C-alpha positions as CSV (number, residue, x, y, z in Angstrom):
1,X,0.0,-0.1,-0.2
2,X,2.8,2.4,0.8
3,X,4.8,1.9,-2.3
4,X,1.3,2.5,-4.4
5,X,1.0,5.5,-2.3
6,X,4.4,6.4,-3.4
7,X,4.7,5.7,-6.7
8,X,0.9,7.9,-7.1
9,X,2.9,10.6,-5.3
10,X,5.8,10.4,-7.5
11,X,3.5,10.5,-10.6
12,X,2.1,13.9,-9.2
13,X,5.2,15.2,-9.2
14,X,6.4,14.6,-12.1
15,X,3.3,15.6,-14.1
16,X,3.0,18.7,-11.8
17,X,6.8,19.8,-12.7
18,X,6.0,18.9,-16.4
19,X,3.1,21.5,-16.7
20,X,5.4,24.3,-15.2
21,X,8.3,23.8,-17.5
22,X,6.1,23.6,-20.2
23,X,4.9,26.9,-19.3
24,X,8.4,28.3,-19.2
25,X,9.6,26.3,-22.5
26,X,6.8,27.6,-24.6
27,X,8.1,31.0,-23.0
28,X,5.0,32.4,-21.6
29,X,7.4,33.5,-18.4
30,X,9.4,35.5,-21.0
31,X,8.2,39.3,-20.0
32,X,7.9,38.6,-16.2
33,X,11.2,36.8,-15.9
34,X,13.1,39.3,-17.9
35,X,11.5,42.0,-15.6
36,X,12.5,40.1,-12.3
37,X,16.0,39.3,-14.1
38,X,17.2,42.9,-14.6
39,X,15.9,43.9,-11.3
40,X,17.9,41.4,-9.5
41,X,21.4,42.0,-12.6
42,X,21.1,45.1,-13.6
43,X,22.2,47.2,-10.3
44,X,24.3,49.9,-12.6
45,X,27.4,51.6,-11.4
46,X,28.7,55.0,-12.0
47,X,31.2,55.0,-15.2
48,X,34.5,56.1,-14.8
49,X,34.8,59.2,-16.8
50,X,36.0,57.9,-19.7
51,X,33.1,58.1,-22.3
52,X,31.7,61.6,-22.5
53,X,28.2,61.9,-24.4
54,X,28.0,65.7,-26.6
55,X,24.6,65.9,-27.0
56,X,22.3,66.9,-30.1
57,X,19.9,68.0,-28.1
58,X,16.8,70.5,-27.7
59,X,19.1,73.7,-27.7
60,X,21.2,72.6,-31.1
61,X,17.6,72.0,-32.3
62,X,16.8,76.0,-31.5
63,X,19.7,76.8,-32.6
64,X,20.4,74.8,-36.2
65,X,16.9,73.8,-37.0
66,X,14.9,70.8,-37.3
67,X,16.5,67.9,-38.5
68,X,18.5,66.7,-40.8
69,X,21.1,69.6,-40.3
70,X,23.7,70.8,-43.1
71,X,26.6,68.0,-42.6
72,X,29.2,71.4,-42.2
73,X,27.5,71.3,-38.5
74,X,29.3,67.8,-37.5
75,X,32.0,68.8,-39.4
76,X,33.1,72.3,-37.4
77,X,32.1,69.8,-33.9
78,X,34.8,66.6,-35.0
79,X,37.4,69.8,-36.0
80,X,37.0,71.6,-32.7
81,X,37.3,68.2,-30.8
82,X,40.5,67.5,-32.6
83,X,42.3,71.1,-32.8
84,X,41.1,72.7,-29.5
85,X,44.0,70.7,-27.8
86,X,46.3,69.2,-30.3
87,X,48.7,67.5,-28.2
88,X,45.9,65.7,-26.3
89,X,42.7,64.9,-29.0
90,X,40.1,62.6,-27.6
91,X,41.3,58.8,-28.4
92,X,38.0,58.6,-30.3
93,X,35.1,60.3,-31.9
94,X,31.9,58.5,-32.4
95,X,29.2,60.1,-34.9
96,X,25.8,58.2,-34.0
97,X,24.5,59.7,-37.2
98,X,23.4,58.0,-40.7
99,X,25.4,60.3,-43.1
100,X,23.9,58.2,-46.5
101,X,24.4,59.0,-50.1
102,X,25.5,62.8,-51.0
103,X,23.5,65.8,-49.8
104,X,22.6,69.2,-52.0
105,X,25.5,70.6,-50.4
106,X,28.5,69.0,-51.6
107,X,31.1,71.5,-49.8
108,X,29.1,70.6,-46.5
109,X,30.2,66.8,-47.5
110,X,33.7,67.5,-47.9
111,X,34.2,69.5,-45.0
112,X,32.9,66.4,-43.1
113,X,35.3,64.0,-44.5
114,X,38.4,66.7,-44.5
115,X,37.3,66.7,-40.8
116,X,37.4,63.0,-40.0
117,X,40.5,62.5,-42.4
118,X,42.0,65.5,-40.2
119,X,42.1,63.2,-36.6
120,X,41.9,60.0,-38.1
121,X,40.0,59.2,-35.0
122,X,36.3,59.1,-36.4
123,X,34.1,56.4,-36.3
124,X,30.3,56.7,-37.9
125,X,27.3,55.1,-38.1
126,X,25.6,52.1,-40.6
127,X,22.3,50.8,-40.6
128,X,21.0,47.5,-42.2
129,X,16.8,47.2,-42.3
130,X,15.7,43.4,-41.8
131,X,13.1,41.4,-43.3
132,X,11.6,38.2,-42.8
133,X,12.6,35.5,-45.2
134,X,11.6,31.9,-45.8
135,X,15.2,30.0,-46.4
136,X,15.7,26.3,-47.6
137,X,18.7,24.8,-46.3
138,X,19.3,21.5,-48.2
139,X,15.7,19.5,-47.9
140,X,14.4,21.6,-45.1
141,X,13.4,25.3,-44.8
142,X,13.1,27.5,-42.1
143,X,12.2,31.1,-41.5
144,X,15.3,33.9,-41.3
145,X,14.0,37.0,-39.3
146,X,17.4,38.9,-39.6
147,X,17.6,38.8,-43.7
148,X,19.1,41.6,-44.6
149,X,16.9,43.5,-47.2
150,X,18.2,47.0,-47.0
151,X,21.9,48.6,-46.3
152,X,23.0,51.9,-45.3
153,X,26.7,52.8,-44.9
154,X,28.4,56.0,-44.9
155,X,28.6,57.9,-48.1
156,X,31.7,57.1,-50.6
157,X,33.9,59.5,-49.3
158,X,33.4,59.4,-45.4
159,X,33.5,55.5,-45.4
160,X,37.1,55.6,-46.8
161,X,38.1,58.8,-44.3
162,X,36.5,57.1,-41.4
163,X,35.4,53.8,-39.5
164,X,31.9,52.9,-39.8
165,X,30.2,49.9,-37.7
166,X,26.6,49.3,-37.9
167,X,24.1,51.2,-34.9
168,X,21.2,48.5,-35.3
169,X,19.7,47.5,-31.6
170,X,17.0,45.0,-31.4
171,X,14.8,44.6,-28.8
172,X,13.0,41.5,-26.3
173,X,9.7,40.4,-27.0
174,X,8.7,42.6,-24.2
175,X,10.1,45.7,-25.7
176,X,13.0,46.1,-23.3
177,X,16.1,46.3,-24.9
178,X,18.9,43.9,-23.1
179,X,21.0,42.4,-25.7
180,X,23.5,43.8,-28.4
181,X,24.3,42.9,-31.4
182,X,28.2,42.6,-32.2
183,X,27.9,41.9,-35.7
184,X,25.7,41.4,-39.1
185,X,26.5,39.8,-42.0
186,X,25.9,42.0,-45.2
187,X,25.5,40.7,-48.5
188,X,28.3,42.0,-50.6
189,X,30.3,43.9,-47.7
190,X,30.9,40.8,-45.3
191,X,30.6,41.1,-41.4
192,X,30.2,44.5,-40.1
193,X,31.5,44.9,-36.7
194,X,28.9,47.3,-34.4
195,X,29.4,50.7,-33.8
196,X,30.5,50.6,-30.7
197,X,33.2,47.4,-30.6
198,X,34.4,49.3,-33.8
199,X,35.5,52.5,-31.2
200,X,36.6,50.3,-28.7
201,X,38.5,49.0,-30.6
202,X,40.0,52.0,-31.7
203,X,40.2,53.3,-28.2
204,X,42.3,50.1,-27.5
205,X,44.9,51.1,-30.4
206,X,44.8,54.4,-29.3
207,X,45.8,53.5,-25.5
208,X,48.5,51.0,-27.2
209,X,46.1,47.4,-24.9
210,X,45.3,44.6,-26.6
211,X,41.7,44.2,-27.1
212,X,39.6,41.7,-25.2
213,X,38.1,39.0,-26.9
214,X,34.5,39.7,-27.8
215,X,31.4,37.5,-26.4
216,X,30.9,34.3,-28.1
217,X,27.7,34.2,-29.9
218,X,26.8,32.5,-32.5
219,X,24.4,34.8,-34.1
220,X,25.8,37.9,-33.3
221,X,23.7,38.6,-30.0
222,X,24.8,38.8,-26.4
223,X,23.8,40.1,-22.3
224,X,24.5,43.6,-22.1
225,X,25.2,44.8,-18.5
226,X,24.1,48.3,-17.8
227,X,27.1,50.1,-16.3
228,X,25.5,53.6,-16.8
229,X,21.8,54.6,-16.6
230,X,19.8,57.2,-18.7
231,X,21.9,60.5,-17.9
232,X,24.7,59.1,-16.3
233,X,27.5,59.7,-18.8
234,X,25.6,62.9,-20.0
235,X,27.3,66.9,-18.4
236,X,25.0,68.9,-20.4
237,X,27.6,69.5,-23.1
238,X,25.8,70.6,-25.9
239,X,26.8,69.8,-29.9
240,X,26.3,74.0,-29.8
241,X,29.0,74.4,-27.5
242,X,31.8,72.5,-29.6
243,X,30.6,74.7,-33.0
244,X,30.7,77.8,-31.1
245,X,34.0,76.8,-29.4
246,X,32.8,77.3,-25.5
247,X,33.3,73.7,-24.7
248,X,36.8,73.2,-22.3
249,X,39.8,71.8,-24.4
250,X,41.1,69.4,-22.3
251,X,37.5,68.1,-21.1
252,X,38.0,65.7,-24.0
253,X,41.6,64.7,-24.3
254,X,42.2,61.0,-24.7
255,X,38.9,60.0,-24.0
256,X,35.9,58.6,-26.0
257,X,33.5,60.9,-27.0
258,X,30.4,60.2,-28.6
259,X,28.3,62.8,-30.4
260,X,24.3,61.4,-30.7
261,X,20.4,62.4,-31.0
262,X,19.8,64.0,-27.0
263,X,16.3,65.3,-27.4
264,X,12.8,63.9,-27.8
265,X,11.9,65.1,-30.9
266,X,14.7,62.8,-32.5
267,X,13.2,59.4,-31.9
268,X,16.0,57.6,-30.6
269,X,15.2,56.1,-26.9
270,X,14.5,52.9,-25.8
271,X,13.7,51.2,-22.2
272,X,16.3,49.2,-21.3
273,X,17.1,46.4,-18.6
274,X,18.6,49.0,-16.5
275,X,15.1,51.3,-15.7
276,X,11.5,50.2,-17.5
277,X,10.5,53.6,-16.8
278,X,12.8,56.1,-18.1
279,X,13.9,55.8,-21.8
280,X,17.6,55.9,-22.8
281,X,19.1,57.6,-25.7
282,X,20.6,55.4,-28.5
283,X,24.0,57.3,-28.0
284,X,23.7,56.1,-23.9
285,X,23.3,52.7,-25.0
286,X,26.2,52.3,-27.3
287,X,28.1,54.2,-24.2
288,X,27.0,51.1,-22.2
289,X,28.4,48.4,-24.7
290,X,31.7,50.2,-25.2
291,X,31.9,50.0,-21.3
292,X,31.3,46.5,-21.4
293,X,33.3,45.6,-24.2
294,X,36.5,47.7,-21.7
295,X,35.3,46.0,-18.8
296,X,35.4,42.7,-20.3
297,X,32.5,41.6,-18.2
298,X,30.4,39.9,-20.7
299,X,28.0,37.1,-19.0
300,X,26.6,34.2,-21.8
301,X,23.3,33.4,-20.9
302,X,22.8,29.4,-20.1
303,X,21.5,27.4,-22.3
304,X,17.6,27.0,-22.4
305,X,17.5,22.9,-22.5
306,X,19.9,22.8,-19.3
307,X,17.4,25.4,-17.1
308,X,14.7,23.8,-18.3
309,X,15.9,20.5,-17.2
310,X,17.2,22.6,-13.5
311,X,13.5,23.8,-13.9
312,X,12.1,20.3,-13.9
313,X,14.2,18.3,-11.3
314,X,13.6,20.8,-8.9
315,X,9.9,21.1,-9.3
316,X,9.8,17.0,-8.6
317,X,11.8,17.9,-5.7
318,X,9.9,20.8,-3.8
319,X,6.3,19.2,-4.6
320,X,7.3,15.7,-3.4
321,X,8.8,17.7,-0.2
322,X,5.5,19.6,0.4
323,X,3.1,17.2,0.1
324,X,1.8,15.7,3.5
325,X,3.7,18.0,5.0
326,X,2.2,21.1,7.5
327,X,2.6,24.8,6.2
328,X,5.2,25.2,9.1
329,X,7.2,22.3,7.7
330,X,6.6,23.4,4.2
331,X,7.1,27.2,4.5
332,X,10.8,26.7,5.6
333,X,11.2,24.4,2.6
334,X,9.5,27.0,0.1
335,X,11.5,29.8,1.5
336,X,14.5,27.4,1.0
337,X,14.2,26.6,-2.6
338,X,13.3,30.1,-4.1
339,X,16.5,31.8,-1.6
340,X,18.5,29.7,-2.6
341,X,17.9,29.7,-6.4
342,X,18.2,33.5,-6.2
343,X,21.7,33.4,-4.6
344,X,22.6,31.1,-6.9
345,X,21.4,33.1,-9.9
346,X,23.8,35.7,-8.1
347,X,26.7,33.6,-7.7
348,X,26.6,32.7,-11.5
349,X,25.9,36.0,-13.1
350,X,29.3,37.3,-10.7
351,X,30.8,34.4,-12.5
352,X,29.7,35.1,-16.3
353,X,26.4,33.0,-16.6
354,X,23.3,34.7,-17.0
355,X,20.0,31.9,-15.7
356,X,16.5,32.7,-15.2
357,X,15.6,34.3,-12.0
358,X,12.2,33.6,-12.0
359,X,11.4,30.0,-13.4
360,X,12.4,28.2,-9.8
361,X,10.7,30.6,-8.0
362,X,7.5,31.1,-9.7
363,X,7.2,27.2,-9.9
364,X,8.1,26.4,-6.3
365,X,6.0,29.0,-5.2
366,X,2.9,27.5,-7.3
367,X,3.6,24.3,-6.2
368,X,4.1,25.1,-2.8
369,X,0.4,27.2,-2.5
370,X,-1.1,24.3,-4.7
371,X,0.2,21.7,-2.1
372,X,-1.2,23.5,0.9
373,X,-4.6,24.0,-0.8
374,X,-4.3,20.2,-1.1
375,X,-3.1,19.2,1.8
376,X,-6.1,21.4,3.4
377,X,-8.6,19.9,1.1
378,X,-6.7,16.2,1.8
379,X,-7.1,17.1,5.6
380,X,-10.6,18.0,6.0
381,X,-11.9,15.2,3.7
382,X,-9.5,13.1,6.5
383,X,-10.6,14.5,9.7
384,X,-14.5,14.6,8.0
385,X,-13.8,10.6,7.2
386,X,-12.5,9.9,10.3
387,X,-15.5,11.8,12.2
388,X,-17.7,9.6,10.1
389,X,-15.9,6.6,11.1
390,X,-15.3,7.3,14.5
391,X,-17.9,10.2,15.5
392,X,-21.0,8.0,17.3
393,X,-18.6,5.6,19.5
394,X,-15.8,7.7,20.8
395,X,-15.3,10.6,23.0
396,X,-14.8,13.9,21.6
397,X,-11.1,14.4,23.6
398,X,-10.1,10.9,21.8
399,X,-11.6,12.2,18.8
400,X,-9.6,15.2,19.3
401,X,-6.5,13.4,19.6
402,X,-7.2,10.9,16.8
403,X,-7.8,13.9,14.2
404,X,-4.2,14.7,14.5
405,X,-3.2,11.5,13.6
406,X,-5.0,11.9,10.1
407,X,-5.7,9.1,7.8
408,X,-3.7,6.4,9.5
409,X,-6.4,5.2,11.3
410,X,-8.2,4.6,8.5
411,X,-6.5,2.3,6.7
412,X,-7.3,-1.2,6.3
413,X,-5.7,-3.7,8.8
414,X,-4.9,-3.2,12.7
415,X,-1.9,-3.2,15.5
416,X,-1.2,-5.1,18.4
417,X,-1.4,-3.1,21.5
418,X,-2.4,-3.2,25.3
419,X,-6.3,-2.4,25.6
420,X,-8.3,-2.3,28.6
421,X,-11.9,-3.9,27.2
422,X,-15.2,-3.5,29.4
423,X,-18.3,-6.1,27.9
424,X,-21.7,-5.3,29.4
425,X,-25.2,-6.8,29.0
426,X,-28.4,-6.5,30.8
427,X,-29.5,-9.3,33.0
428,X,-33.3,-10.2,32.8
429,X,-34.2,-8.7,29.8
430,X,-34.8,-11.7,28.0
431,X,-37.8,-12.8,30.2
432,X,-38.8,-9.0,30.5
433,X,-39.3,-8.7,26.9
434,X,-41.5,-11.8,26.3
435,X,-44.1,-10.2,28.2
436,X,-44.0,-6.8,26.8
437,X,-44.9,-5.3,23.5
438,X,-42.0,-4.8,20.6
439,X,-42.2,-0.8,21.0
440,X,-41.6,-0.7,24.6
441,X,-39.2,-3.4,24.9
442,X,-37.0,-1.0,21.9
443,X,-38.0,1.9,24.4
444,X,-36.4,0.0,27.3
445,X,-33.6,-1.6,25.5
446,X,-32.4,1.9,24.2
447,X,-32.3,3.4,27.1
448,X,-30.0,1.1,28.6
449,X,-27.8,1.6,25.8
450,X,-28.1,5.2,25.9
451,X,-26.7,5.0,29.4
452,X,-23.9,2.9,28.9
453,X,-22.8,4.9,25.7
454,X,-22.8,7.6,28.6
455,X,-20.6,6.2,30.4
456,X,-18.1,5.1,28.2
457,X,-18.5,8.4,26.5
458,X,-17.8,10.3,30.1
459,X,-15.2,8.6,30.8
460,X,-13.2,8.7,27.5
461,X,-13.5,5.1,25.8
462,X,-14.5,3.9,22.2
463,X,-17.7,2.0,21.9
464,X,-17.2,-0.9,19.6
465,X,-20.3,-2.4,19.2
466,X,-24.3,-3.2,20.3
467,X,-24.4,-6.5,19.9
468,X,-28.5,-7.2,21.0
469,X,-28.5,-6.2,24.7
470,X,-25.3,-6.2,25.2
471,X,-22.3,-3.4,24.4
472,X,-18.4,-3.6,24.1
473,X,-16.0,-1.0,24.8
474,X,-12.5,-0.5,25.2
475,X,-9.7,2.0,26.3
476,X,-6.0,3.2,25.0
477,X,-7.3,2.7,21.0
478,X,-6.6,4.4,18.7
479,X,-4.6,6.6,20.9
480,X,-3.0,5.7,24.0
481,X,-4.7,7.1,27.1
482,X,-3.1,7.6,30.9
483,X,-4.4,5.2,33.3
484,X,-7.0,2.9,30.4
485,X,-7.6,0.5,33.1
486,X,-9.1,2.9,35.8
487,X,-11.3,4.5,33.2
488,X,-12.7,1.5,31.8
489,X,-13.7,0.3,35.5
490,X,-14.8,3.9,36.2
491,X,-17.2,3.4,33.5
492,X,-17.8,-0.1,34.5
493,X,-18.8,1.1,38.2
494,X,-20.9,4.0,36.4
495,X,-22.9,1.8,34.8
496,X,-24.0,-0.4,37.7
497,X,-25.0,2.7,39.7
498,X,-27.1,4.3,36.8
499,X,-28.3,0.8,36.4
500,X,-30.2,1.2,39.8
501,X,-32.1,4.3,38.9
502,X,-33.4,2.9,35.2
503,X,-34.1,-0.3,37.4
504,X,-36.5,1.8,40.0
505,X,-38.1,3.7,36.7
506,X,-38.7,0.6,35.1
507,X,-40.0,-1.1,38.1
508,X,-42.4,1.7,39.2
509,X,-43.8,2.0,35.1
510,X,-44.1,-1.6,34.3
511,X,-43.8,-3.9,37.3
512,X,-40.7,-5.4,36.1
513,X,-36.8,-4.7,36.5
514,X,-33.2,-5.3,35.2
515,X,-29.5,-5.0,35.8
516,X,-26.5,-5.1,34.3
517,X,-23.5,-7.9,34.5
518,X,-19.8,-6.2,33.7
519,X,-16.7,-8.3,32.3
520,X,-13.3,-5.9,32.4
521,X,-10.1,-7.1,31.3
522,X,-6.5,-5.9,30.2
523,X,-4.3,-7.6,27.5
524,X,-2.8,-7.5,24.1
525,X,-5.6,-7.3,21.4
526,X,-5.3,-6.4,17.7
527,X,-6.6,-3.0,17.2
528,X,-8.1,-1.7,13.5
529,X,-10.1,-1.7,10.8
530,X,-11.2,-5.4,10.3
531,X,-13.3,-6.3,7.1
532,X,-13.3,-5.3,3.3
533,X,-12.3,-2.0,2.0
534,X,-15.7,-1.3,1.1
535,X,-17.2,-2.6,4.5
536,X,-15.0,-2.2,8.0
537,X,-15.7,-2.5,11.2
538,X,-12.7,-0.6,13.7
539,X,-13.0,-3.2,16.7
540,X,-10.3,-5.1,18.6
541,X,-10.0,-9.0,18.4
542,X,-8.1,-11.3,20.4
543,X,-8.1,-13.5,23.5
544,X,-8.1,-10.2,25.8
545,X,-11.4,-9.3,24.1
546,X,-12.9,-13.1,24.4
547,X,-11.8,-13.4,28.2
548,X,-13.6,-10.1,29.0
549,X,-16.5,-11.3,27.4
550,X,-16.6,-14.4,29.5
551,X,-16.2,-12.2,32.5
552,X,-19.4,-10.6,31.7
553,X,-21.4,-13.4,31.1
554,X,-20.5,-14.7,34.5
555,X,-21.6,-11.8,36.5
556,X,-24.4,-11.6,38.0
557,X,-26.8,-8.7,37.5
558,X,-25.3,-5.4,39.8
559,X,-21.9,-7.5,39.4
560,X,-18.4,-6.7,37.8
561,X,-15.8,-9.4,37.4
562,X,-12.3,-8.2,36.4
563,X,-9.3,-10.2,35.9
564,X,-6.1,-10.0,38.3
565,X,-4.2,-8.3,35.6
566,X,-6.6,-5.7,36.3
567,X,-6.8,-6.0,40.0
568,X,-3.1,-5.6,40.2
569,X,-3.3,-2.4,38.0
570,X,-5.5,-0.3,40.1
571,X,-4.4,-1.6,42.9
572,X,-5.2,0.0,46.5
573,X,-7.6,2.3,44.3
574,X,-10.0,-0.4,44.4
575,X,-11.8,-2.6,46.9
576,X,-12.2,-6.1,45.0
577,X,-13.4,-9.9,46.4
578,X,-11.5,-12.7,45.2
579,X,-13.4,-15.7,43.7
580,X,-10.3,-17.5,42.8
581,X,-11.0,-20.2,40.0
582,X,-14.4,-21.0,41.4
583,X,-15.5,-19.4,38.0
584,X,-14.5,-21.6,34.8
585,X,-13.8,-19.8,31.8
586,X,-13.9,-21.4,28.7
587,X,-10.6,-21.6,27.1
588,X,-9.0,-20.7,30.3
589,X,-6.8,-23.0,32.0
590,X,-7.0,-23.9,35.7
591,X,-6.0,-21.2,38.3
592,X,-7.5,-18.0,36.2
593,X,-8.2,-16.0,39.1
594,X,-11.5,-13.9,38.4
595,X,-12.6,-11.2,40.9
596,X,-15.0,-8.6,41.7
597,X,-15.1,-5.3,41.4
598,X,-16.9,-4.1,44.8
599,X,-15.5,-0.3,45.0
600,X,-13.3,2.1,43.3
601,X,-11.7,5.6,44.6
602,X,-12.5,8.7,43.2
603,X,-9.7,10.2,41.6
């Protein structure tokens, strides 16, 4: 039976874990998991000042008018940066603006090329337009959602005068920018590195450093740790300050200078993993990518299959631990598993591995809540079953203890334990019943059985059964009781005393009276639910029970017969009279001592 229950429990755990794993596997947790992961991982920091942003801000729009501006504006800005302090120009100047094709002002185009050639430290932007296309690979087909449909690069002269890299950014499904794109394979152009990567490598060259390895990625995407949030790299320096020559020359020396849109009207803002409420300008995001390359901390995302396998295993373990346990035990387990996983995620992240933060705590929480509900429903059902099974024949105090033991009391089978057994029968009832009508007989026997039941319940006994006008009860089961023998004998004395009053009423009403004969014994017996799964009785069987029944059968009206073991347990609390072996009990060897219980001290 236990093995069957264990297998059933394991099957439930496997099924529940599979369901939660499927939810995660289908991507239904991407958005909430992304939000929670961002809260844990993206704590930001303070940039070291090596990157400076020059804003194409509202002041510039007010000065130069709406975009696009003449390319001479950018040319003047770049020229000032390189000429303001010729001994210490910027290490790299990154222009986060697309200059595609020749403009109507050829002189302005030439001026920008001349400015770029002057310092040899300019990197400009390029961009791809992606489309989705059905691709055939051997005998298989798949949808390529990163097919380059169009490619915009700097006009020819500028492309020769300056380096360029792509500025494409692709948000996750929830609209949050968490990843950067290291490279793009452009038809006819080859692999083009990102704007940020090109700037980083130029900076390393200017500083005489060896570039750190780029992140290993099969599709070009990599997870980006944010260094500075919105506004962290911008110190209110406008491109107007460069054109007008009012910016401090030494402020830019040896640094990475990024020039890009920095006002709402230019539509270059993104919600990022650093802040879901405050958008970040594109040029700020480029600054963060460059800082990630500089810092060398580029954690890789763990494989989905491995994380799904971990989620499944943890969920199976969690539900197995939660089921059949009380809340005060399951709650610490839930906290340990959830908190432990968050700690693992933090340690893994600092070691360069990105894990899904939400998957395990959410799965464990769902299973914890479900197990609490299941355990509550099961406990309520078990209590109801126990009450239905025992409620009519055990004392409420015993019932309370029994409910704490749970469903074990409902299982078919028994256990060996010591019990005090009481049998009580009505003497003279058969003769009286022959002279009375059936309804009167039923009324009288119900009065007597009510009396015996009340005496048993009052003394915390378990009412086993009624057999005609005979009542059987026992003590010390289904739960252990202190001084079970005394309780049984106290119930027997109460029955004898109560029968006197009831006998007087019958004598007055019917002219006849009856009395009780009681037998009490103590010893080992088999206690449990005995019968068939669809029909069982909670009862006691064994020689101890048979002996108690035979003591009762030999007890005269108004007398209580007990065995020597009962008398010895009662000790000086009882007054007894030994009958020796004058009463022969069926099945008992010679010398079995029978005693009468004459009085019992109150306690």
